PyMOL CGO cylinders between C-alpha atoms (Angstrom):
from pymol import cmd
from pymol.cgo import CYLINDER

trace = [
    CYLINDER, 30.35, 35.29, -58.40, 32.54, 33.15, -60.67, 0.3, 1, 1, 1, 1, 1, 1,
    CYLINDER, 32.54, 33.15, -60.67, 31.16, 35.02, -63.73, 0.3, 1, 1, 1, 1, 1, 1,
    CYLINDER, 31.16, 35.02, -63.73, 32.40, 38.26, -62.20, 0.3, 1, 1, 1, 1, 1, 1,
    CYLINDER, 32.40, 38.26, -62.20, 35.88, 36.77, -61.64, 0.3, 1, 1, 1, 1, 1, 1,
    CYLINDER, 35.88, 36.77, -61.64, 35.91, 35.42, -65.17, 0.3, 1, 1, 1, 1, 1, 1,
    CYLINDER, 35.91, 35.42, -65.17, 35.04, 38.83, -66.62, 0.3, 1, 1, 1, 1, 1, 1,
    CYLINDER, 35.04, 38.83, -66.62, 37.58, 40.46, -64.36, 0.3, 1, 1, 1, 1, 1, 1,
    CYLINDER, 37.58, 40.46, -64.36, 40.24, 37.99, -65.56, 0.3, 1, 1, 1, 1, 1, 1,
    CYLINDER, 40.24, 37.99, -65.56, 39.49, 38.76, -69.21, 0.3, 1, 1, 1, 1, 1, 1,
    CYLINDER, 39.49, 38.76, -69.21, 39.56, 42.48, -68.37, 0.3, 1, 1, 1, 1, 1, 1,
    CYLINDER, 39.56, 42.48, -68.37, 43.02, 42.01, -66.90, 0.3, 1, 1, 1, 1, 1, 1,
    CYLINDER, 43.02, 42.01, -66.90, 44.19, 39.95, -69.88, 0.3, 1, 1, 1, 1, 1, 1,
    CYLINDER, 44.19, 39.95, -69.88, 42.97, 42.61, -72.31, 0.3, 1, 1, 1, 1, 1, 1,
    CYLINDER, 42.97, 42.61, -72.31, 44.62, 45.42, -70.33, 0.3, 1, 1, 1, 1, 1, 1,
    CYLINDER, 44.62, 45.42, -70.33, 41.37, 47.08, -69.18, 0.3, 1, 1, 1, 1, 1, 1,
    CYLINDER, 41.37, 47.08, -69.18, 42.16, 46.18, -65.53, 0.3, 1, 1, 1, 1, 1, 1,
    CYLINDER, 42.16, 46.18, -65.53, 45.61, 46.73, -64.02, 0.3, 1, 1, 1, 1, 1, 1,
    CYLINDER, 45.61, 46.73, -64.02, 47.58, 43.79, -62.66, 0.3, 1, 1, 1, 1, 1, 1,
    CYLINDER, 47.58, 43.79, -62.66, 47.69, 45.39, -59.19, 0.3, 1, 1, 1, 1, 1, 1,
    CYLINDER, 47.69, 45.39, -59.19, 43.92, 45.85, -59.04, 0.3, 1, 1, 1, 1, 1, 1,
    CYLINDER, 43.92, 45.85, -59.04, 43.34, 42.34, -60.39, 0.3, 1, 1, 1, 1, 1, 1,
    CYLINDER, 43.34, 42.34, -60.39, 45.69, 40.86, -57.73, 0.3, 1, 1, 1, 1, 1, 1,
    CYLINDER, 45.69, 40.86, -57.73, 43.98, 42.77, -54.90, 0.3, 1, 1, 1, 1, 1, 1,
    CYLINDER, 43.98, 42.77, -54.90, 40.49, 41.70, -55.91, 0.3, 1, 1, 1, 1, 1, 1,
    CYLINDER, 40.49, 41.70, -55.91, 41.47, 38.11, -56.69, 0.3, 1, 1, 1, 1, 1, 1,
    CYLINDER, 41.47, 38.11, -56.69, 43.17, 37.87, -53.25, 0.3, 1, 1, 1, 1, 1, 1,
    CYLINDER, 43.17, 37.87, -53.25, 40.06, 39.30, -51.58, 0.3, 1, 1, 1, 1, 1, 1,
    CYLINDER, 40.06, 39.30, -51.58, 37.89, 36.80, -53.49, 0.3, 1, 1, 1, 1, 1, 1,
    CYLINDER, 37.89, 36.80, -53.49, 40.17, 33.89, -52.50, 0.3, 1, 1, 1, 1, 1, 1,
    CYLINDER, 40.17, 33.89, -52.50, 40.10, 34.88, -48.81, 0.3, 1, 1, 1, 1, 1, 1,
    CYLINDER, 40.10, 34.88, -48.81, 36.30, 35.11, -48.89, 0.3, 1, 1, 1, 1, 1, 1,
    CYLINDER, 36.30, 35.11, -48.89, 36.07, 31.76, -50.67, 0.3, 1, 1, 1, 1, 1, 1,
    CYLINDER, 36.07, 31.76, -50.67, 38.26, 30.07, -48.05, 0.3, 1, 1, 1, 1, 1, 1,
    CYLINDER, 38.26, 30.07, -48.05, 36.23, 31.61, -45.20, 0.3, 1, 1, 1, 1, 1, 1,
    CYLINDER, 36.23, 31.61, -45.20, 32.99, 30.38, -46.78, 0.3, 1, 1, 1, 1, 1, 1,
    CYLINDER, 32.99, 30.38, -46.78, 34.49, 26.93, -47.32, 0.3, 1, 1, 1, 1, 1, 1,
    CYLINDER, 34.49, 26.93, -47.32, 35.46, 26.75, -43.62, 0.3, 1, 1, 1, 1, 1, 1,
    CYLINDER, 35.46, 26.75, -43.62, 32.02, 28.00, -42.59, 0.3, 1, 1, 1, 1, 1, 1,
    CYLINDER, 32.02, 28.00, -42.59, 30.33, 25.34, -44.75, 0.3, 1, 1, 1, 1, 1, 1,
    CYLINDER, 30.33, 25.34, -44.75, 32.48, 22.63, -43.15, 0.3, 1, 1, 1, 1, 1, 1,
    CYLINDER, 32.48, 22.63, -43.15, 31.59, 23.90, -39.66, 0.3, 1, 1, 1, 1, 1, 1,
    CYLINDER, 31.59, 23.90, -39.66, 27.87, 24.03, -40.49, 0.3, 1, 1, 1, 1, 1, 1,
    CYLINDER, 27.87, 24.03, -40.49, 27.97, 20.48, -41.90, 0.3, 1, 1, 1, 1, 1, 1,
    CYLINDER, 27.97, 20.48, -41.90, 29.65, 19.32, -38.70, 0.3, 1, 1, 1, 1, 1, 1,
    CYLINDER, 29.65, 19.32, -38.70, 26.95, 21.03, -36.60, 0.3, 1, 1, 1, 1, 1, 1,
    CYLINDER, 26.95, 21.03, -36.60, 24.20, 19.45, -38.72, 0.3, 1, 1, 1, 1, 1, 1,
    CYLINDER, 24.20, 19.45, -38.72, 25.77, 16.00, -38.20, 0.3, 1, 1, 1, 1, 1, 1,
    CYLINDER, 25.77, 16.00, -38.20, 25.99, 16.64, -34.44, 0.3, 1, 1, 1, 1, 1, 1,
    CYLINDER, 25.99, 16.64, -34.44, 22.35, 17.72, -34.32, 0.3, 1, 1, 1, 1, 1, 1,
    CYLINDER, 22.35, 17.72, -34.32, 21.35, 14.58, -36.21, 0.3, 1, 1, 1, 1, 1, 1,
    CYLINDER, 21.35, 14.58, -36.21, 23.29, 12.42, -33.75, 0.3, 1, 1, 1, 1, 1, 1,
    CYLINDER, 23.29, 12.42, -33.75, 21.73, 14.27, -30.80, 0.3, 1, 1, 1, 1, 1, 1,
    CYLINDER, 21.73, 14.27, -30.80, 18.26, 13.72, -32.27, 0.3, 1, 1, 1, 1, 1, 1,
    CYLINDER, 18.26, 13.72, -32.27, 18.93, 10.00, -32.71, 0.3, 1, 1, 1, 1, 1, 1,
    CYLINDER, 18.93, 10.00, -32.71, 20.29, 9.77, -29.13, 0.3, 1, 1, 1, 1, 1, 1,
    CYLINDER, 20.29, 9.77, -29.13, 17.18, 11.53, -27.84, 0.3, 1, 1, 1, 1, 1, 1,
    CYLINDER, 17.18, 11.53, -27.84, 14.90, 9.11, -29.67, 0.3, 1, 1, 1, 1, 1, 1,
    CYLINDER, 14.90, 9.11, -29.67, 16.88, 6.08, -28.46, 0.3, 1, 1, 1, 1, 1, 1,
    CYLINDER, 16.88, 6.08, -28.46, 16.76, 7.38, -24.87, 0.3, 1, 1, 1, 1, 1, 1,
    CYLINDER, 16.76, 7.38, -24.87, 13.01, 8.04, -25.04, 0.3, 1, 1, 1, 1, 1, 1,
    CYLINDER, 13.01, 8.04, -25.04, 12.40, 4.53, -26.37, 0.3, 1, 1, 1, 1, 1, 1,
    CYLINDER, 12.40, 4.53, -26.37, 14.49, 3.02, -23.58, 0.3, 1, 1, 1, 1, 1, 1,
    CYLINDER, 14.49, 3.02, -23.58, 12.66, 5.11, -20.95, 0.3, 1, 1, 1, 1, 1, 1,
    CYLINDER, 12.66, 5.11, -20.95, 9.29, 4.01, -22.35, 0.3, 1, 1, 1, 1, 1, 1,
    CYLINDER, 9.29, 4.01, -22.35, 10.32, 0.37, -21.92, 0.3, 1, 1, 1, 1, 1, 1,
    CYLINDER, 10.32, 0.37, -21.92, 11.60, 1.21, -18.44, 0.3, 1, 1, 1, 1, 1, 1,
    CYLINDER, 11.60, 1.21, -18.44, 8.26, 2.83, -17.49, 0.3, 1, 1, 1, 1, 1, 1,
    CYLINDER, 8.26, 2.83, -17.49, 6.28, -0.20, -18.75, 0.3, 1, 1, 1, 1, 1, 1,
    CYLINDER, 6.28, -0.20, -18.75, 8.36, -2.81, -16.95, 0.3, 1, 1, 1, 1, 1, 1,
    CYLINDER, 8.36, -2.81, -16.95, 6.99, -4.89, -14.13, 0.3, 1, 1, 1, 1, 1, 1,
    CYLINDER, 6.99, -4.89, -14.13, 10.43, -6.10, -13.03, 0.3, 1, 1, 1, 1, 1, 1,
    CYLINDER, 10.43, -6.10, -13.03, 13.84, -4.45, -13.34, 0.3, 1, 1, 1, 1, 1, 1,
    CYLINDER, 13.84, -4.45, -13.34, 16.02, -6.66, -15.53, 0.3, 1, 1, 1, 1, 1, 1,
    CYLINDER, 16.02, -6.66, -15.53, 19.73, -6.67, -16.33, 0.3, 1, 1, 1, 1, 1, 1,
    CYLINDER, 19.73, -6.67, -16.33, 19.15, -6.29, -20.10, 0.3, 1, 1, 1, 1, 1, 1,
    CYLINDER, 19.15, -6.29, -20.10, 17.04, -3.18, -19.52, 0.3, 1, 1, 1, 1, 1, 1,
    CYLINDER, 17.04, -3.18, -19.52, 19.69, -1.68, -17.25, 0.3, 1, 1, 1, 1, 1, 1,
    CYLINDER, 19.69, -1.68, -17.25, 22.39, -2.39, -19.85, 0.3, 1, 1, 1, 1, 1, 1,
    CYLINDER, 22.39, -2.39, -19.85, 20.22, -0.69, -22.45, 0.3, 1, 1, 1, 1, 1, 1,
    CYLINDER, 20.22, -0.69, -22.45, 19.63, 2.38, -20.30, 0.3, 1, 1, 1, 1, 1, 1,
    CYLINDER, 19.63, 2.38, -20.30, 22.91, 2.86, -18.39, 0.3, 1, 1, 1, 1, 1, 1,
    CYLINDER, 22.91, 2.86, -18.39, 26.28, 3.47, -20.00, 0.3, 1, 1, 1, 1, 1, 1,
    CYLINDER, 26.28, 3.47, -20.00, 28.38, 3.41, -16.84, 0.3, 1, 1, 1, 1, 1, 1,
    CYLINDER, 28.38, 3.41, -16.84, 28.24, 3.98, -13.10, 0.3, 1, 1, 1, 1, 1, 1,
    CYLINDER, 28.24, 3.98, -13.10, 31.07, 5.87, -11.43, 0.3, 1, 1, 1, 1, 1, 1,
    CYLINDER, 31.07, 5.87, -11.43, 31.52, 5.03, -7.74, 0.3, 1, 1, 1, 1, 1, 1,
    CYLINDER, 31.52, 5.03, -7.74, 33.77, 7.29, -5.66, 0.3, 1, 1, 1, 1, 1, 1,
    CYLINDER, 33.77, 7.29, -5.66, 35.70, 6.59, -2.47, 0.3, 1, 1, 1, 1, 1, 1,
    CYLINDER, 35.70, 6.59, -2.47, 33.73, 6.39, 0.78, 0.3, 1, 1, 1, 1, 1, 1,
    CYLINDER, 33.73, 6.39, 0.78, 34.05, 9.51, 2.92, 0.3, 1, 1, 1, 1, 1, 1,
    CYLINDER, 34.05, 9.51, 2.92, 33.57, 9.83, 6.67, 0.3, 1, 1, 1, 1, 1, 1,
    CYLINDER, 33.57, 9.83, 6.67, 33.35, 7.16, 9.36, 0.3, 1, 1, 1, 1, 1, 1,
    CYLINDER, 33.35, 7.16, 9.36, 30.63, 5.17, 11.12, 0.3, 1, 1, 1, 1, 1, 1,
    CYLINDER, 30.63, 5.17, 11.12, 27.10, 6.44, 10.59, 0.3, 1, 1, 1, 1, 1, 1,
    CYLINDER, 27.10, 6.44, 10.59, 28.45, 9.56, 8.91, 0.3, 1, 1, 1, 1, 1, 1,
    CYLINDER, 28.45, 9.56, 8.91, 29.91, 7.65, 5.96, 0.3, 1, 1, 1, 1, 1, 1,
    CYLINDER, 29.91, 7.65, 5.96, 28.88, 8.70, 2.47, 0.3, 1, 1, 1, 1, 1, 1,
    CYLINDER, 28.88, 8.70, 2.47, 29.75, 7.62, -1.00, 0.3, 1, 1, 1, 1, 1, 1,
    CYLINDER, 29.75, 7.62, -1.00, 29.15, 9.50, -4.23, 0.3, 1, 1, 1, 1, 1, 1,
    CYLINDER, 29.15, 9.50, -4.23, 27.73, 7.53, -7.16, 0.3, 1, 1, 1, 1, 1, 1,
    CYLINDER, 27.73, 7.53, -7.16, 27.22, 9.01, -10.64, 0.3, 1, 1, 1, 1, 1, 1,
    CYLINDER, 27.22, 9.01, -10.64, 25.00, 7.25, -13.18, 0.3, 1, 1, 1, 1, 1, 1,
    CYLINDER, 25.00, 7.25, -13.18, 25.86, 7.99, -16.81, 0.3, 1, 1, 1, 1, 1, 1,
    CYLINDER, 25.86, 7.99, -16.81, 22.93, 7.14, -19.06, 0.3, 1, 1, 1, 1, 1, 1,
    CYLINDER, 22.93, 7.14, -19.06, 23.36, 5.94, -22.63, 0.3, 1, 1, 1, 1, 1, 1,
    CYLINDER, 23.36, 5.94, -22.63, 22.57, 8.52, -25.27, 0.3, 1, 1, 1, 1, 1, 1,
    CYLINDER, 22.57, 8.52, -25.27, 22.55, 11.52, -22.89, 0.3, 1, 1, 1, 1, 1, 1,
    CYLINDER, 22.55, 11.52, -22.89, 25.31, 11.10, -20.29, 0.3, 1, 1, 1, 1, 1, 1,
    CYLINDER, 25.31, 11.10, -20.29, 25.17, 12.22, -16.66, 0.3, 1, 1, 1, 1, 1, 1,
    CYLINDER, 25.17, 12.22, -16.66, 22.06, 14.09, -15.54, 0.3, 1, 1, 1, 1, 1, 1,
    CYLINDER, 22.06, 14.09, -15.54, 22.64, 16.78, -12.94, 0.3, 1, 1, 1, 1, 1, 1,
    CYLINDER, 22.64, 16.78, -12.94, 19.74, 16.85, -10.48, 0.3, 1, 1, 1, 1, 1, 1,
    CYLINDER, 19.74, 16.85, -10.48, 18.29, 20.39, -10.59, 0.3, 1, 1, 1, 1, 1, 1,
    CYLINDER, 18.29, 20.39, -10.59, 18.23, 22.53, -7.48, 0.3, 1, 1, 1, 1, 1, 1,
    CYLINDER, 18.23, 22.53, -7.48, 14.97, 21.90, -5.62, 0.3, 1, 1, 1, 1, 1, 1,
    CYLINDER, 14.97, 21.90, -5.62, 15.69, 23.42, -2.20, 0.3, 1, 1, 1, 1, 1, 1,
    CYLINDER, 15.69, 23.42, -2.20, 16.27, 20.14, -0.39, 0.3, 1, 1, 1, 1, 1, 1,
    CYLINDER, 16.27, 20.14, -0.39, 17.79, 16.74, -0.96, 0.3, 1, 1, 1, 1, 1, 1,
    CYLINDER, 17.79, 16.74, -0.96, 15.71, 13.59, -1.33, 0.3, 1, 1, 1, 1, 1, 1,
    CYLINDER, 15.71, 13.59, -1.33, 16.54, 10.79, 1.12, 0.3, 1, 1, 1, 1, 1, 1,
    CYLINDER, 16.54, 10.79, 1.12, 15.24, 7.20, 1.11, 0.3, 1, 1, 1, 1, 1, 1,
    CYLINDER, 15.24, 7.20, 1.11, 16.10, 4.46, 3.59, 0.3, 1, 1, 1, 1, 1, 1,
    CYLINDER, 16.10, 4.46, 3.59, 16.74, 1.39, 1.44, 0.3, 1, 1, 1, 1, 1, 1,
    CYLINDER, 16.74, 1.39, 1.44, 17.59, -1.16, 4.15, 0.3, 1, 1, 1, 1, 1, 1,
    CYLINDER, 17.59, -1.16, 4.15, 18.76, -1.22, 7.75, 0.3, 1, 1, 1, 1, 1, 1,
    CYLINDER, 18.76, -1.22, 7.75, 21.65, 1.19, 8.13, 0.3, 1, 1, 1, 1, 1, 1,
    CYLINDER, 21.65, 1.19, 8.13, 21.68, 2.22, 4.47, 0.3, 1, 1, 1, 1, 1, 1,
    CYLINDER, 21.68, 2.22, 4.47, 20.08, 5.35, 3.06, 0.3, 1, 1, 1, 1, 1, 1,
    CYLINDER, 20.08, 5.35, 3.06, 20.22, 6.83, -0.41, 0.3, 1, 1, 1, 1, 1, 1,
    CYLINDER, 20.22, 6.83, -0.41, 20.28, 10.58, -0.67, 0.3, 1, 1, 1, 1, 1, 1,
    CYLINDER, 20.28, 10.58, -0.67, 19.94, 12.43, -3.98, 0.3, 1, 1, 1, 1, 1, 1,
    CYLINDER, 19.94, 12.43, -3.98, 22.01, 15.56, -3.62, 0.3, 1, 1, 1, 1, 1, 1,
    CYLINDER, 22.01, 15.56, -3.62, 21.20, 18.58, -5.78, 0.3, 1, 1, 1, 1, 1, 1,
    CYLINDER, 21.20, 18.58, -5.78, 23.84, 20.66, -7.51, 0.3, 1, 1, 1, 1, 1, 1,
    CYLINDER, 23.84, 20.66, -7.51, 23.79, 23.45, -4.92, 0.3, 1, 1, 1, 1, 1, 1,
    CYLINDER, 23.79, 23.45, -4.92, 23.94, 21.15, -1.88, 0.3, 1, 1, 1, 1, 1, 1,
]
cmd.load_cgo(trace, "trace")
């Protein structure tokens, strides 16, 4: 493309191409060049994001593999796997109390439990039950 512009410039300098036509085409070329430059920058950014996502996926899979092989849950493993836990205010009173807890995993963030038709409930100790609530519930 630059060869074309160069020839066009020499054509303008020699008088074969009018100044008006040269200005119109050089402006069009400059606009296209700037659009392509912006598109290249955006594509490079997307490639970097994809690379980071791939690395996060691999790190998460490695942490999960260690988690699946463990015989005992340890604090170092939890620190490796969990980024943060968000605990919300308790709602309700008495036996009808509930509290929302969100676990944000390292490398992937919060995982929304997919809709499965019903919630999963487990009694953990006397008077305490954990219920995994799906998105639609």
